[in-house]
C-alpha positions in Angstrom: -11.9 -11.4 27.5 -15.3 -10.8 25.9 -16.6 -7.9 27.9 -15.6 -4.3 28.4 -15.3 -4.7 32.1 -13.0 -7.8 31.8 -10.8 -5.9 29.2 -10.5 -2.9 31.4 -9.7 -5.0 34.5 -7.0 -6.9 32.6 -5.5 -3.7 31.1 -5.4 -2.1 34.5 -3.6 -5.1 36.0 -1.0 -5.0 33.2 -0.5 -1.2 33.6 -0.1 -1.6 37.4 2.7 -4.1 36.8 4.6 -1.4 34.8 3.7 1.7 36.8 2.9 0.7 40.4 0.8 3.8 40.6 -3.0 3.7 40.3 -3.4 7.1 38.7 -0.7 6.3 36.0 -2.3 2.9 35.4 -5.7 4.4 34.8 -4.2 7.0 32.5 -2.4 4.3 30.5 -5.6 2.3 30.1 -7.4 5.4 28.7 -4.6 6.3 26.4 -4.3 2.8 25.0 -8.1 2.5 24.5 -8.1 5.8 22.6 -5.1 4.8 20.5 -6.6 1.4 19.7 -9.8 3.0 18.6 -8.0 5.7 16.6 -5.9 3.1 14.7 -8.4 0.3 14.2 -11.8 2.0 14.5 -13.0 -0.4 17.2 -12.3 -1.0 20.8 -10.2 -4.1 21.8 -13.2 -6.1 23.0 -15.0 -5.4 19.7 -12.0 -6.6 17.5 -12.5 -9.7 15.5 -9.2 -11.2 16.8 -9.2 -10.7 20.6 -5.9 -12.5 21.2 -4.1 -10.2 18.7 -5.8 -7.1 20.3 -4.6 -8.3 23.7 -1.0 -8.5 22.4 -1.2 -5.0 20.9 -2.6 -3.5 24.0 0.0 -5.1 26.2 2.8 -3.8 24.0 1.4 -0.3 23.9 1.0 -0.2 27.7 4.6 -1.4 28.2 6.0 1.1 25.7 4.0 4.0 27.1 4.8 3.1 30.7 8.5 3.2 29.8 8.0 6.9 28.9 6.6 7.8 32.3 
C-alpha cells in the first residue's frame, strides 16, 4: 500500500467491517492516523516497514471500534 489513497481506502474498509457505519468508520480512520503520527512521527504510508504499520493500524481500528 504505497500511496495515501490506498492506505485510506484500506483503513476505511477495515473500519467498516467493525462498525458498519460510514461516519464511525471515517472517524476511526482519522483517529488512527492521528494516533500513528503522534506515536511514530510519520504517517503509515511513510513508515519504513509498511507491513508492520498495517498490523498496528488494523489493531488500533479494532480496539477503538470495540469502544464505540
